[in-house]
KEKEZA-33586 format. One line per 2 residues: number of its first residue (from 1); their letters; for each residue z, x, y of N, C-alpha, C. Coordinates in steps of 0.001 Angstrom, whole numbers. Example, Ala and Ser with C-alpha at 12.3 -4.5 7.8 and 13.67 -1.06 7.14 Angstrom:
BEGIN
1 = AS = 7800:13190:-5690:7800:12300:-4500:7800:13200:-3300  7080:12850:-2250:7140:13670:-1060:7870:12900:30
//
This chain:
BEGIN
1 = MA = 186920:94505:100865:187274:95835:101304:186977:96865:100209  187188:96506:98946:186895:97421:97852:185404:97686:97760
3 = KK = 184609:96692:98145:183163:96854:98090:182702:97933:99065  183280:97941:100251:182914:98947:101238:183355:100336:100778
5 = SK = 184499:100442:100147:184982:101720:99647:184032:102279:98584  183528:101396:97718:182587:101836:96691:181287:102301:97327
7 = RD = 180851:101609:98357:179627:101984:99059:179805:103332:99754  180939:103527:100413:181216:104798:101075:181271:105934:100062
9 = SS = 181838:105668:98919:181923:106679:97869:180542:107076:97370  179665:106091:97192:178323:106419:96721:177533:107175:97780
11 = LN = 177729:106842:99060:177065:107585:100128:177584:109012:100226  178887:109191:100023:179457:110532:100040:178916:111361:98880
13 = SY = 178786:110753:97709:178226:111459:96559:176778:111841:96812  176021:110937:97387:174619:111216:97702:174514:112382:98679
15 = AK = 175316:112368:99714:175284:113442:100708:175719:114766:100098  176740:114723:99253:177258:115936:98643:176208:116578:97735
17 = YS = 175580:115778:96883:174631:116334:95924:173293:116682:96571  172909:116006:97619:171690:116419:98323:171944:117726:99072
19 = GI = 173148:117915:99551:173516:119181:100179:173483:120331:99191  173932:120070:97972:173878:121094:96936:172422:121460:96637
21 = GI = 171556:120476:96597:170138:120739:96351:169512:121573:97450  169875:121282:98696:169353:122050:99817:169855:123491:99764
23 = QM = 171118:123686:99410:171657:125033:99290:170983:125793:98149  170719:125113:97050:170042:125744:95918:168631:126172:96333
25 = FA = 167923:125308:97025:166586:125621:97520:166626:126825:98459  167628:126881:99339:167741:127983:100295:168021:129305:99581
27 = II = 168905:129302:98596:169227:130528:97863:167987:131072:97166  167264:130216:96468:166063:130648:95755:164980:131085:96744
29 = GI = 164819:130344:97828:163812:130690:98827:164071:132034:99487  165312:132291:99851:165654:133560:100497:165463:134720:99528
31 = GS = 165907:134551:98285:165719:135609:97291:164251:135913:97044  163444:134891:96932:162010:135084:96710:161341:135718:97926
33 = FI = 161721:135293:99113:161155:135847:100340:161457:137341:100454  162700:137724:100169:163067:139138:100216:162252:139923:99185
35 = GV = 162055:139356:97994:161249:140017:96975:159812:140214:97413  159231:139218:98044:157851:139332:98539:157762:140424:99597
37 = KL = 158713:140449:100516:158695:141460:101571:158875:142864:100993  159739:143025:100007:159910:144339:99375:158629:144770:98666
39 = DE = 157963:143834:97995:156697:144174:97341:155620:144545:98352  155583:143872:99482:154599:144216:100519:154847:145611:101075
41 = NN = 156106:145974:101253:156434:147277:101831:156242:148421:100843  156464:148175:99554:156325:149231:98559:154867:149530:98246
43 = GG = 154013:148530:98258:152594:148738:98035:152235:149192:96629  153105:149025:95681:152826:149439:94310:152075:148366:93546
45 = DG = 151880:148646:92275:151212:147674:91408:152160:146533:91065  151648:145350:91075:152421:144180:90661:153385:143701:91719
47 = NW = 154139:142728:91315:155116:142120:92215:156476:142042:91523  156966:143191:91121:158214:143240:90361:159423:142802:91165
49 = WT = 159510:143176:92436:160654:142757:93238:160707:141243:93387  159550:140641:93553:159506:139185:93683:160003:138520:92412
51 = II = 159550:139000:91281:159960:138424:89991:161459:138604:89789  161938:139822:89995:163361:140114:89755:164259:139305:90693
53 = LA = 163941:139294:91985:164795:138584:92935:164667:137066:92818  163505:136564:92444:163357:135120:92244:164195:134667:91050
55 = LT = 164140:135411:89957:164946:135048:88784:166440:135201:89063  166810:136287:89731:168223:136506:90047:168757:135418:90977
57 = ST = 167997:135072:91992:168463:134032:92911:168502:132664:92235  167612:132415:91286:167661:131161:90536:168929:131080:89693
59 = II = 169272:132176:89034:170501:132208:88233:171725:132025:89123  171742:132690:90264:172864:132546:91200:172977:131101:91681
61 = AI = 171856:130463:91983:171876:129079:92448:172378:128136:91364  171972:128356:90123:172433:127503:89016:173930:127672:88804
63 = VF = 174416:128910:88849:175856:129154:88705:176619:128476:89836  176093:128562:91054:176717:127911:92203:176819:126406:91991
65 = VI = 175747:125788:91513:175740:124339:91288:176728:123958:90195  176747:124698:89108:177674:124391:88007:179116:124500:88477
67 = RR = 179440:125559:89208:180811:125709:89712:181185:124581:90665  180252:124186:91502:180516:123117:92464:180744:121785:91757
69 = II = 179954:121491:90735:180105:120245:89996:181421:120228:89233  181786:121351:88631:183065:121439:87908:184229:121246:88884
71 = AD = 184164:121878:90052:185234:121728:91038:185324:120278:91529  184185:119635:91742:184186:118250:92189:184733:117308:91126
73 = SK = 184434:117591:89866:184958:116720:88804:186467:116885:88639  186981:118086:88893:188424:118285:88845:189121:117579:90012
75 = DE = 188468:117546:91169:189036:116869:92340:189119:115365:92129  188166:114794:91396:188162:113356:91151:189274:112929:90198
77 = N = 189666:113815:89324:190733:113504:88361:192053:113733:89020
//
């Protein structure tokens, strides 16, 4: 019975962390997409909105992941 509990725990961890990865991908993708669309509409030189929003969304995604991991580690204790 303990063996099944360990297996369920590892599957739950896998699902939890793959979900975090998908959310991180979505945050960065949406931020970058909005930046591309803003650059297309402005028609100026360069792609500053894309750069700014891609970096900002990456930072937001990393902060989200760190907070989630810290919260999960506190729940385990």
